[in-house]
N, C-alpha and C positions, 0 to 999 in steps of 0.2 A: 269800475265795472262798466260793461256795455249795457245799453238800455234793456236788451232782452234778458240779461242776467238779473237786473232789478225786477223785471216782470216775473221771472221764474221764482225768485225769492219771495216776492209778494204773494204769489199764488200758493207756494208751499206754506207760508205763514198763515194764510187764510184757511188752508186745509187743516193745519194744526189747530187753529182756534176753533174751527167747526167741530173737530173731534173732541176738544175740551168741552164745548157746549153740549154735545151729545152725551158725553160721560156724566156731566153735571145734571142735566135736566131729565135724562131718560134712565139713569142708573142710580146716581148718588143722592141727589137732593130729595126725590120722592120717597126714598127709604131712610131719610134722616142720617145719611152718612156724609161726612165732610172730608175735604182735602185740607192740606196745610196752607199756610200763608194767608194772603189777602182773600183768596177764594174761600177758605174755611171761615174766616171772620165774616165775610159777606153772607155766607149761608146761614150762620147763626143769627146775625143781626136781622137778616131778611125774615127768618122764621119768627123772631120775637116781635118784629114790627109789622109783619104782614106785607111789606113792600117787596117788589121784585129784587132779586139779588143783583141784577145788572146795574141798578142804581148805585149800590154800594161798591161794586167792582170799580166803577169810575171814580166815585167820590173818595174812596180810601186809597186807591192807587195814585191818584193825581198828585198829591203832595210829594210822594216818593219820587216820581218822575221829574218834578220841578226841582227838588233838592239835588237829585242825581244828575242833572243836566250837564254840569261842568265835569263831573267825575266820569260819566259813561259816554259822553259825546252826543252831538246833535242827531246823528243818524240813528243811533241806538234808541234815543229817547223818543223820537218821532215814530219810529217803527213800533216800539213797544206801546206807545199811546194809541196808535191806530189799532194794534192788536187787541188791546183792552177794550176799546170802544166797540170793535166788532164782536168781541166776546160778550159784552153787555147786551148788545142788540140781539145776538143769536140766542142767548139764554132766555131772554124775554120772548122771542119768537117761538122757541121750543117748549115753553112752559105748558101749553095746553096738550102736548103730546103725552099719552099715557105711559107710565113706567113700563119698562121691558119685562121686568120680573119682580115678584114680591119676595123672593128668597134673598135674605140679607147677605149671605155668603157669596152667592152668585153676583149680586149687585156690587159688592165690595171688590171682588176679583176682576170682573170684566170692566167695571167702572174705573178701577185703578189702571188696568191695562190700556184702555182707550185714552184715559187722561194722560198717562205717561207718554204714550206715542204722540199725542197732540202737543204737549209741552215740549217734548224733545224736538219735534219738527220746528217749533217756534225758536227754540234756543239755537238749533243747528243753523238756522238762517238769519241769525243776528238780532233776535228780538227777545222780549220777555213779557209775560202776562201777569207777573207778580212783583210788586214793589218791595217785598221784604228782603229780597236778595240785594237790591240796591242799598237798602238800609244797612244790611250786614256788611257790605263793602265799606260804607262810611264809618261804621262803628269799629271795623277791623283796624282802621288807621290809628285809633286812639285806645285800643284795648289789646290785651295779650292773647285774645282768642282769634282763631281762624274764621274765615267767612263761613265755612261749612259748620263749624261748631256753633256759631251765632244763629245760623238758619235752623239747625237742629233744635237748639234750645227754644227758639221762638215757636217752632212747629209743635214741639212737645207741649208747650204751654197752651197753644191753640187747640190741639187735639184733646188735651186734658179738660179744657173748658167745655168741650162737647158733652162730657159726662154730666155736667150741671144743667145744660140746656136740653139735651135729648134723652139722657139716661146713660148709664155706664156700658150697657150692652152695645149701644150705638157707637159709643166712643171707642170700644175695642174693635168693632168692625171698621171704624174710620182709620184706626192704626193699620189694619190689614190693607185697606185701600191705599193708604199713604205709602207704605213700604213697597207695595207692588208698583205704584206709579213712579216712585223714586228709582227703582231698578229699571223700569221701562224707559225713563228719561235718559239714563246712562246708555242703554242699548241703542236708542234712537239717535241721540245726539252724537255718540262716539262711534257707532257702528258695531255690527255683530262680530266682525273679524278683528279682534284685538291682536296686534302684533307684538313682537318682543325686540327690544334693543339689546345688543350684546356688546360688552367691552371685555377684551382679553389682553392681559399683560403677560408677555412671555418672551424669553430669549429665543424661543423657536417660533417666532411670529410668522416667518415666511412659510414654514412647513404647515403650521396650523391654518394660515390663510389659504394656502393651496388646497388643503384638505376640505375646507369649507366650500371653496369654489367648485372643486371637482365632485365631492360627494353630496353636496346639498344644492349646487347650482346657484349659490348666492354670491353676489358681489361683495367684496370686502374692501375696507379702506384702512390704510396704515397711518397712524397718527404718531407724532413725536411728543414724548413726555419726559419729565424729569422728576426723579424721586426727591421729595422735600427733605427727607432725613439724610439720605446718602449723597444726593446731588448727582447720582448716576443717570445717564440717559436711559429712557425706557421706551420700548416699542409697543404701541397700543393698537390692537385690532378692533375695528368697529364694523358691525354688520347688523342687519335687520332680518329677523326670521319669523315664521309663523309659530304659534304656540305648540303645534304638533311636532315641530322640529327641535324643541328645547332639549329633550332627552338625548337626541342624536348629537347635538352640539357638545353637550357635556361629555359624552362618550369619546368624541373626536379629540377634544382638548385633553381629557384624562389619558388617552392612549398615547399622546405625543409628549405632554409635559404635565406630570402630576402636580408640580409645584406652581403651575400657572395661576394667576389671579383671574377669576371669572365673575363678572357681574351681569345680571339679566334683569331688565325692568319692562313693565308694560308700557306700550305706546298705542295711540288710537288713530292717529292720522299720518299716513305715509303718502308722499307724492313725489314723483320724479325719480331720477337715479335709476338704479338697476334692481329695485325691490322686486319687480315681477321676475320670478326665477326662470332661468333658462332650463331646457331639458337636460337631464343628466344621464339619459340612456344612450 
């Protein structure tokens, strides 16, 4: 990347970390609501010890980043370490600011939204502010569980522990905040406009391809395939559409070849090619 691209990424990570600090110190922590991962552990340990949570954010995360150095790479590790250090500083800086609301539900909802946007910005720009995901990647290599399953298990344990530290009402509000943040991370890191990848196998591939081109304004690509069972050559159509066009694609394929094989899956990042549709009027 060029220098200005590094600067933009660093700025966006700093904005993301700032949003995380705002969510923690103005919404979640004053209302005894925690997040998952190292942040959640830091909030509970900070509450029990009386020390600022920023101290524990650095101390608990540091071993994970050291262990994951070879697995995740130098750039990721340095970026994440800087992000965690900034988060620790900002949470300490924002501690004197009074909480925005005393309503636990509002604190959980808006704290989760702001937290998720912040974490999503950090992830989207190549960093992380939580070492549990690195730990999950390492455990995934030696266990039958996926990274997502390991992270979910760890976070359920952490959020459950909040019931013993703060009380079960606060633990339930913490679950609300966690799942809202989880969804907002997806939206922020992957984008609001999820697209669809489409694969079609049909003997009428040219007719279907022309229809998709003419009626949707989408570019299509023909791929050569071979049936594993029959050994016959297969013609595969590949294209990318918006989710609003899914029903129309199904209608087009069904009207031309009812026996065609059709597979549609979600994708989040599309760049280049002819994805931007042309006018069909």
